[in-house]
DRENZANU-645329 format. One record per residue: residue number from 1; residue in three letters; z, x negated, y of N, C-alpha, C, O, CB in turn. Coordinates in Angstrom, 1 decimal. Glycine has a CB too. Layout:
{pos->NUM	code->ALA	npz->Z	npx->X	npy->Y	capz->Z	capx->X	capy->Y	cpz->Z	cpx->X	cpy->Y	opz->Z	opx->X	opy->Y	cbpz->Z	cbpx->X	cbpy->Y};
...
END
This chain:
{pos->1	code->UNK	npz->0.0	npx->-0.8	npy->-1.2	capz->0.0	capx->0.0	capy->0.0	cpz->0.0	cpx->-0.9	cpy->1.2	opz->-0.8	opx->-0.7	opy->2.2	cbpz->1.2	cbpx->0.9	cbpy->0.0};
{pos->2	code->UNK	npz->0.9	npx->-1.9	npy->1.3	capz->1.0	capx->-2.7	capy->2.4	cpz->-0.3	cpx->-3.5	cpy->2.7	opz->-0.8	opx->-3.7	opy->3.8	cbpz->2.1	cbpx->-3.7	cbpy->2.3};
{pos->3	code->UNK	npz->-1.0	npx->-4.0	npy->1.6	capz->-2.2	capx->-4.7	capy->1.7	cpz->-3.3	cpx->-3.8	cpy->2.3	opz->-4.1	opx->-4.3	opy->3.1	cbpz->-2.6	cbpx->-5.3	cbpy->0.3};
{pos->4	code->UNK	npz->-3.4	npx->-2.6	npy->1.7	capz->-4.5	capx->-1.7	capy->2.2	cpz->-4.2	cpx->-1.3	cpy->3.7	opz->-5.2	opx->-1.2	opy->4.5	cbpz->-4.5	cbpx->-0.4	cbpy->1.4};
{pos->5	code->UNK	npz->-3.0	npx->-1.1	npy->4.1	capz->-2.7	capx->-0.7	capy->5.5	cpz->-3.0	cpx->-1.9	cpy->6.4	opz->-3.4	opx->-1.8	opy->7.5	cbpz->-1.2	cbpx->-0.3	cbpy->5.6};
{pos->6	code->UNK	npz->-2.7	npx->-3.2	npy->5.9	capz->-3.0	capx->-4.4	capy->6.7	cpz->-4.5	cpx->-4.5	cpy->6.9	opz->-5.0	opx->-4.8	opy->8.0	cbpz->-2.5	cbpx->-5.6	cbpy->6.0};
{pos->7	code->UNK	npz->-5.3	npx->-4.3	npy->5.8	capz->-6.8	capx->-4.4	capy->6.0	cpz->-7.3	cpx->-3.3	cpy->6.9	opz->-8.2	opx->-3.5	opy->7.7	cbpz->-7.4	cbpx->-4.2	cbpy->4.6};
{pos->8	code->UNK	npz->-6.7	npx->-2.1	npy->6.8	capz->-7.1	capx->-1.0	capy->7.8	cpz->-6.8	cpx->-1.4	cpy->9.2	opz->-7.6	opx->-1.2	opy->10.1	cbpz->-6.4	cbpx->0.3	cbpy->7.4};
{pos->9	code->UNK	npz->-5.6	npx->-2.0	npy->9.4	capz->-5.2	capx->-2.5	capy->10.8	cpz->-6.2	cpx->-3.5	cpy->11.3	opz->-6.5	opx->-3.5	opy->12.5	cbpz->-3.8	cbpx->-3.0	cbpy->10.8};
{pos->10	code->UNK	npz->-6.7	npx->-4.4	npy->10.4	capz->-7.7	capx->-5.4	capy->10.8	cpz->-9.0	cpx->-4.7	cpy->11.3	opz->-9.6	opx->-5.1	opy->12.3	cbpz->-7.9	cbpx->-6.4	cbpy->9.7};
{pos->11	code->UNK	npz->-9.4	npx->-3.7	npy->10.6	capz->-10.6	capx->-2.9	capy->11.0	cpz->-10.4	cpx->-2.3	cpy->12.3	opz->-11.3	opx->-2.3	opy->13.2	cbpz->-11.0	cbpx->-1.9	cbpy->9.9};
{pos->12	code->UNK	npz->-9.2	npx->-1.7	npy->12.6	capz->-8.9	capx->-1.1	capy->13.9	cpz->-9.0	cpx->-2.2	cpy->15.0	opz->-9.5	opx->-1.9	opy->16.0	cbpz->-7.5	cbpx->-0.5	cbpy->13.9};
{pos->13	code->UNK	npz->-8.4	npx->-3.4	npy->14.7	capz->-8.4	capx->-4.4	capy->15.7	cpz->-9.8	cpx->-4.9	cpy->16.0	opz->-10.1	opx->-5.4	opy->17.1	cbpz->-7.6	cbpx->-5.6	cbpy->15.2};
{pos->14	code->UNK	npz->-10.7	npx->-4.8	npy->15.0	capz->-12.1	capx->-5.3	capy->15.3	cpz->-12.9	cpx->-4.2	cpy->16.0	opz->-14.0	opx->-4.5	opy->16.4	cbpz->-12.8	cbpx->-5.5	cbpy->13.9};
{pos->15	code->UNK	npz->-12.3	npx->-3.0	npy->16.2	capz->-13.0	capx->-2.0	capy->17.0	cpz->-13.9	cpx->-1.1	cpy->16.1	opz->-14.8	opx->-0.4	opy->16.7	cbpz->-13.8	cbpx->-2.6	cbpy->18.0};
{pos->16	code->UNK	npz->-13.7	npx->-1.1	npy->14.8	capz->-14.5	capx->-0.2	capy->13.9	cpz->-14.1	cpx->1.2	cpy->14.2	opz->-12.9	opx->1.5	opy->14.3	cbpz->-14.3	cbpx->-0.6	cbpy->12.4};
{pos->17	code->UNK	npz->-15.1	npx->2.1	npy->14.3	capz->-14.8	capx->3.5	capy->14.5	cpz->-14.1	cpx->4.1	cpy->13.2	opz->-14.4	opx->3.7	opy->12.1	cbpz->-16.1	cbpx->4.3	cbpy->14.8};
{pos->18	code->UNK	npz->-13.1	npx->5.0	npy->13.4	capz->-12.4	capx->5.6	capy->12.2	cpz->-13.3	cpx->6.2	cpy->11.1	opz->-13.0	opx->6.1	opy->9.9	cbpz->-11.5	cbpx->6.6	cbpy->12.7};
{pos->19	code->UNK	npz->-14.5	npx->6.8	npy->11.5	capz->-15.3	capx->7.3	capy->10.5	cpz->-16.1	cpx->6.2	cpy->9.7	opz->-16.7	opx->6.5	opy->8.7	cbpz->-16.4	cbpx->8.3	cbpy->11.2};
{pos->20	code->UNK	npz->-16.1	npx->5.0	npy->10.2	capz->-16.7	capx->3.9	capy->9.5	cpz->-15.8	cpx->3.0	cpy->8.8	opz->-16.2	opx->1.9	opy->8.3	cbpz->-17.6	cbpx->3.1	cbpy->10.5};
{pos->21	code->UNK	npz->-14.5	npx->3.3	npy->8.7	capz->-13.5	capx->2.5	capy->8.0	cpz->-13.9	cpx->2.3	cpy->6.5	opz->-14.3	opx->3.3	opy->5.9	cbpz->-12.1	cbpx->3.1	cbpy->8.1};
{pos->22	code->UNK	npz->-13.9	npx->1.1	npy->6.0	capz->-14.1	capx->0.8	capy->4.6	cpz->-12.8	cpx->1.0	cpy->3.8	opz->-12.8	opx->1.4	opy->2.7	cbpz->-14.7	cbpx->-0.6	cbpy->4.4};
{pos->23	code->UNK	npz->-11.7	npx->0.7	npy->4.5	capz->-10.4	capx->0.8	capy->3.9	cpz->-9.6	cpx->1.9	cpy->4.7	opz->-9.4	opx->1.8	opy->5.9	cbpz->-9.6	cbpx->-0.5	cbpy->4.0};
{pos->24	code->UNK	npz->-9.2	npx->2.9	npy->4.0	capz->-8.4	capx->4.0	capy->4.6	cpz->-6.9	cpx->3.7	cpy->4.5	opz->-6.5	opx->3.0	opy->3.6	cbpz->-8.7	cbpx->5.4	cbpy->3.8};
{pos->25	code->UNK	npz->-6.2	npx->4.1	npy->5.5	capz->-4.7	capx->3.8	capy->5.5	cpz->-4.0	cpx->4.6	cpy->4.4	opz->-4.5	opx->5.7	opy->4.0	cbpz->-4.1	cbpx->4.2	cbpy->6.9};
{pos->26	code->UNK	npz->-3.0	npx->4.1	npy->3.9	capz->-2.2	capx->4.7	capy->2.8	cpz->-0.9	cpx->5.2	cpy->3.4	opz->-0.2	opx->4.5	opy->4.0	cbpz->-1.9	cbpx->3.7	cbpy->1.6};
{pos->27	code->UNK	npz->-0.6	npx->6.5	npy->3.1	capz->0.7	capx->7.1	capy->3.5	cpz->1.6	cpx->7.2	cpy->2.3	opz->1.2	opx->7.3	opy->1.2	cbpz->0.4	cbpx->8.5	cbpy->4.0};
{pos->28	code->UNK	npz->2.9	npx->7.0	npy->2.6	capz->3.9	capx->7.0	capy->1.6	cpz->4.8	cpx->8.2	cpy->1.8	opz->5.2	opx->8.5	opy->2.9	cbpz->4.7	cbpx->5.7	cbpy->1.6};
{pos->29	code->UNK	npz->5.1	npx->8.9	npy->0.7	capz->6.0	capx->10.0	capy->0.7	cpz->7.0	cpx->9.8	cpy->-0.4	opz->6.7	opx->9.8	opy->-1.6	cbpz->5.3	cbpx->11.4	cbpy->0.6};
{pos->30	code->UNK	npz->8.3	npx->9.7	npy->-0.1	capz->9.3	capx->9.4	capy->-1.1	cpz->10.0	cpx->10.7	cpy->-1.5	opz->10.4	opx->11.5	opy->-0.7	cbpz->10.4	cbpx->8.4	cbpy->-0.5};
{pos->31	code->UNK	npz->10.0	npx->11.0	npy->-2.8	capz->10.6	capx->12.2	capy->-3.4	cpz->11.5	cpx->11.7	cpy->-4.5	opz->11.1	opx->10.9	opy->-5.4	cbpz->9.4	cbpx->13.2	cbpy->-3.9};
{pos->32	code->UNK	npz->12.7	npx->12.3	npy->-4.6	capz->13.6	capx->12.0	capy->-5.7	cpz->13.6	cpx->13.2	cpy->-6.6	opz->14.2	opx->14.2	opy->-6.4	cbpz->15.1	cbpx->11.7	cbpy->-5.1};
{pos->33	code->UNK	npz->12.8	npx->13.0	npy->-7.7	capz->12.7	capx->14.2	capy->-8.7	cpz->14.0	cpx->14.5	cpy->-9.4	opz->14.1	opx->15.6	opy->-10.0	cbpz->11.6	cbpx->13.9	cbpy->-9.7};
{pos->34	code->UNK	npz->15.0	npx->13.6	npy->-9.4	capz->16.2	capx->13.9	capy->-10.1	cpz->17.1	cpx->14.8	cpy->-9.2	opz->18.1	opx->15.4	opy->-9.7	cbpz->17.0	cbpx->12.6	cbpy->-10.4};
{pos->35	code->UNK	npz->16.8	npx->15.0	npy->-7.9	capz->17.7	capx->15.7	capy->-7.0	cpz->17.3	cpx->17.2	cpy->-7.1	opz->18.1	opx->18.0	opy->-6.5	cbpz->17.5	cbpx->15.2	cbpy->-5.6};
{pos->36	code->UNK	npz->16.2	npx->17.6	npy->-7.7	capz->15.8	capx->19.0	capy->-7.7	cpz->15.4	cpx->19.4	cpy->-9.1	opz->15.1	opx->18.5	opy->-10.0	cbpz->14.7	cbpx->19.3	cbpy->-6.7};
{pos->37	code->UNK	npz->15.3	npx->20.7	npy->-9.4	capz->14.8	capx->21.1	capy->-10.7	cpz->13.3	cpx->21.2	cpy->-10.8	opz->12.6	opx->21.0	opy->-9.7	cbpz->15.4	cbpx->22.5	cbpy->-11.1};
{pos->38	code->UNK	npz->12.7	npx->21.3	npy->-12.0	capz->11.3	capx->21.3	capy->-12.1	cpz->10.5	cpx->22.3	cpy->-11.4	opz->9.4	opx->22.1	opy->-10.8	cbpz->10.9	cbpx->21.4	cbpy->-13.6};
{pos->39	code->UNK	npz->11.1	npx->23.6	npy->-11.3	capz->10.4	capx->24.6	capy->-10.5	cpz->10.3	cpx->24.2	cpy->-9.0	opz->9.3	opx->24.5	opy->-8.4	cbpz->11.2	cbpx->25.9	cbpy->-10.7};
{pos->40	code->UNK	npz->11.4	npx->23.6	npy->-8.5	capz->11.3	capx->23.2	capy->-7.1	cpz->10.4	cpx->22.0	cpy->-6.9	opz->9.8	opx->21.9	opy->-5.8	cbpz->12.8	cbpx->22.8	cbpy->-6.6};
{pos->41	code->UNK	npz->10.2	npx->21.2	npy->-7.9	capz->9.3	capx->20.0	capy->-7.8	cpz->7.9	cpx->20.4	cpy->-7.9	opz->7.1	opx->20.1	opy->-7.0	cbpz->9.7	cbpx->19.0	cbpy->-8.8};
{pos->42	code->UNK	npz->7.5	npx->21.2	npy->-8.9	capz->6.1	capx->21.5	capy->-9.2	cpz->5.7	cpx->22.9	cpy->-8.7	opz->4.5	opx->23.1	opy->-8.4	cbpz->5.9	cbpx->21.4	cbpy->-10.7};
{pos->43	code->UNK	npz->6.6	npx->23.8	npy->-8.6	capz->6.3	capx->25.2	capy->-8.3	cpz->6.5	cpx->26.1	cpy->-9.5	opz->6.5	opx->25.6	opy->-10.6	cbpz->4.9	cbpx->25.3	cbpy->-7.7};
{pos->44	code->UNK	npz->6.5	npx->27.4	npy->-9.2	capz->6.7	capx->28.3	capy->-10.4	cpz->6.3	cpx->29.7	cpy->-9.9	opz->6.2	opx->30.0	opy->-8.8	cbpz->8.2	cbpx->28.3	cbpy->-10.8};
{pos->45	code->UNK	npz->6.1	npx->30.6	npy->-10.9	capz->5.9	capx->32.0	capy->-10.7	cpz->7.3	cpx->32.6	cpy->-10.4	opz->8.2	opx->32.3	opy->-11.1	cbpz->5.1	cbpx->32.7	cbpy->-11.9};
{pos->46	code->UNK	npz->7.3	npx->33.5	npy->-9.5	capz->8.6	capx->34.2	capy->-9.2	cpz->8.7	cpx->35.5	cpy->-10.0	opz->7.8	opx->35.9	opy->-10.8	cbpz->8.7	cbpx->34.5	cbpy->-7.7};
{pos->47	code->UNK	npz->9.8	npx->36.3	npy->-9.8	capz->10.0	capx->37.5	capy->-10.6	cpz->9.5	cpx->38.8	cpy->-9.9	opz->9.8	opx->39.9	opy->-10.4	cbpz->11.5	cbpx->37.6	cbpy->-10.8};
{pos->48	code->UNK	npz->8.7	npx->38.7	npy->-8.9	capz->8.1	capx->39.9	capy->-8.3	cpz->7.1	cpx->40.5	cpy->-9.2	opz->6.6	opx->39.9	opy->-10.1	cbpz->7.5	cbpx->39.5	cbpy->-6.9};
{pos->49	code->UNK	npz->6.7	npx->41.8	npy->-8.8	capz->5.7	capx->42.5	capy->-9.5	cpz->4.6	cpx->42.8	cpy->-8.5	opz->4.8	opx->43.6	opy->-7.7	cbpz->6.3	cbpx->43.7	cbpy->-10.2};
{pos->50	code->UNK	npz->3.4	npx->42.2	npy->-8.6	capz->2.9	capx->41.2	capy->-9.5	cpz->3.6	cpx->39.8	cpy->-9.2	opz->3.9	opx->39.6	opy->-8.0	cbpz->1.4	cbpx->41.1	cbpy->-9.5};
{pos->51	code->UNK	npz->3.6	npx->39.0	npy->-10.2	capz->4.2	capx->37.7	capy->-9.9	cpz->3.5	cpx->36.9	cpy->-8.9	opz->2.2	opx->36.9	opy->-8.8	cbpz->4.3	cbpx->36.9	cbpy->-11.2};
{pos->52	code->UNK	npz->4.2	npx->36.2	npy->-8.0	capz->3.6	capx->35.3	capy->-7.0	cpz->3.9	cpx->33.9	cpy->-7.3	opz->5.0	opx->33.6	opy->-7.8	cbpz->4.1	cbpx->35.8	cbpy->-5.6};
{pos->53	code->UNK	npz->3.0	npx->33.0	npy->-6.9	capz->3.2	capx->31.6	capy->-7.1	cpz->4.0	cpx->31.0	cpy->-5.9	opz->3.6	opx->31.3	opy->-4.8	cbpz->1.9	cbpx->30.8	cbpy->-7.3};
{pos->54	code->UNK	npz->5.0	npx->30.3	npy->-6.2	capz->5.8	capx->29.6	capy->-5.2	cpz->5.5	cpx->28.1	cpy->-5.3	opz->5.8	opx->27.5	opy->-6.3	cbpz->7.3	cbpx->29.9	cbpy->-5.3};
{pos->55	code->UNK	npz->4.9	npx->27.5	npy->-4.3	capz->4.6	capx->26.1	capy->-4.3	cpz->5.9	cpx->25.3	cpy->-4.4	opz->6.9	opx->25.7	opy->-3.8	cbpz->3.8	cbpx->25.7	cbpy->-3.1};
{pos->56	code->UNK	npz->5.8	npx->24.1	npy->-5.0	capz->6.9	capx->23.2	capy->-5.1	cpz->6.8	cpx->22.1	cpy->-4.1	opz->5.8	opx->22.1	opy->-3.3	cbpz->7.1	cbpx->22.6	cbpy->-6.5};
{pos->57	code->UNK	npz->7.7	npx->21.2	npy->-4.0	capz->7.7	capx->20.1	capy->-3.0	cpz->6.5	cpx->19.3	cpy->-3.2	opz->5.8	opx->18.9	opy->-2.3	cbpz->9.0	cbpx->19.3	cbpy->-3.1};
{pos->58	code->UNK	npz->6.2	npx->18.9	npy->-4.5	capz->5.1	capx->18.0	capy->-4.8	cpz->3.7	cpx->18.6	cpy->-4.4	opz->2.9	opx->17.9	opy->-3.8	cbpz->5.1	cbpx->17.7	cbpy->-6.3};
{pos->59	code->UNK	npz->3.5	npx->19.9	npy->-4.7	capz->2.2	capx->20.5	capy->-4.3	cpz->2.1	cpx->20.6	cpy->-2.8	opz->1.0	opx->20.5	opy->-2.2	cbpz->2.1	cbpx->21.9	cbpy->-4.9};
{pos->60	code->UNK	npz->3.2	npx->20.8	npy->-2.1	capz->3.2	capx->20.9	capy->-0.6	cpz->2.8	cpx->19.5	cpy->0.0	opz->2.1	opx->19.4	opy->0.9	cbpz->4.5	cbpx->21.4	cbpy->0.0};
{pos->61	code->UNK	npz->3.4	npx->18.5	npy->-0.6	capz->3.2	capx->17.1	capy->-0.1	cpz->1.7	cpx->16.7	cpy->-0.3	opz->1.1	opx->16.2	opy->0.5	cbpz->4.1	cbpx->16.1	cbpy->-0.8};
{pos->62	code->UNK	npz->1.2	npx->17.1	npy->-1.5	capz->-0.2	capx->16.7	capy->-1.8	cpz->-1.2	cpx->17.5	cpy->-0.9	opz->-2.2	opx->17.0	opy->-0.5	cbpz->-0.5	cbpx->17.0	cbpy->-3.3};
{pos->63	code->UNK	npz->-0.9	npx->18.8	npy->-0.7	capz->-1.7	capx->19.6	capy->0.3	cpz->-1.7	cpx->18.9	cpy->1.6	opz->-2.8	opx->18.8	opy->2.3	cbpz->-1.3	cbpx->21.0	cbpy->0.3};
{pos->64	code->UNK	npz->-0.6	npx->18.5	npy->2.1	capz->-0.5	capx->17.9	capy->3.4	cpz->-1.3	cpx->16.6	cpy->3.5	opz->-2.0	opx->16.3	opy->4.5	cbpz->1.0	cbpx->17.6	cbpy->3.8};
{pos->65	code->UNK	npz->-1.1	npx->15.8	npy->2.4	capz->-1.9	capx->14.5	capy->2.4	cpz->-3.4	cpx->14.7	cpy->2.4	opz->-4.1	opx->14.0	opy->3.0	cbpz->-1.4	cbpx->13.7	cbpy->1.2};
{pos->66	code->UNK	npz->-3.8	npx->15.7	npy->1.7	capz->-5.3	capx->16.0	capy->1.6	cpz->-5.8	cpx->16.5	cpy->2.9	opz->-7.0	opx->16.3	opy->3.2	cbpz->-5.5	cbpx->17.1	cbpy->0.5};
{pos->67	code->UNK	npz->-5.0	npx->17.1	npy->3.8	capz->-5.4	capx->17.7	capy->5.0	cpz->-5.3	cpx->16.6	cpy->6.2	opz->-5.9	opx->16.8	opy->7.2	cbpz->-4.6	cbpx->18.9	cbpy->5.4};
{pos->68	code->UNK	npz->-4.6	npx->15.6	npy->6.0	capz->-4.4	capx->14.5	capy->7.0	cpz->-5.7	cpx->13.9	cpy->7.4	opz->-6.6	opx->13.7	opy->6.5	cbpz->-3.4	cbpx->13.4	cbpy->6.5};
{pos->69	code->UNK	npz->-5.9	npx->13.7	npy->8.7	capz->-7.1	capx->13.1	capy->9.2	cpz->-6.8	cpx->11.6	cpy->9.4	opz->-5.7	opx->11.2	opy->9.6	cbpz->-7.6	cbpx->13.7	cbpy->10.5};
{pos->70	code->UNK	npz->-7.9	npx->10.8	npy->9.4	capz->-7.8	capx->9.4	capy->9.7	cpz->-7.5	cpx->9.3	cpy->11.2	opz->-8.3	opx->9.7	opy->12.0	cbpz->-9.0	cbpx->8.6	cbpy->9.2};
{pos->71	code->UNK	npz->-6.4	npx->8.6	npy->11.6	capz->-6.2	capx->8.4	capy->13.0	cpz->-6.9	cpx->7.2	cpy->13.5	opz->-7.1	opx->6.2	opy->12.8	cbpz->-4.6	cbpx->8.2	cbpy->13.2};
{pos->72	code->UNK	npz->-7.3	npx->7.4	npy->14.8	capz->-8.1	capx->6.3	capy->15.4	cpz->-7.3	cpx->5.6	cpy->16.3	opz->-7.7	opx->4.7	opy->17.0	cbpz->-9.3	cbpx->6.8	cbpy->16.1};
END
């Protein structure tokens, strides 16, 4: 992660436009899976009728990371 972020910073310093980066920055998200149960981590169906899906922490983090834009 540090190596990729360093290479990305070098591209920024050279004036490369964000859409032309060869190396994308890496984001880190720390999650302690022992602190929560599996339904809270991954998500689960609830008891409503009809059942509704409740996202877990991991799926919310992954959705956020997929939506993040490359900063310039």
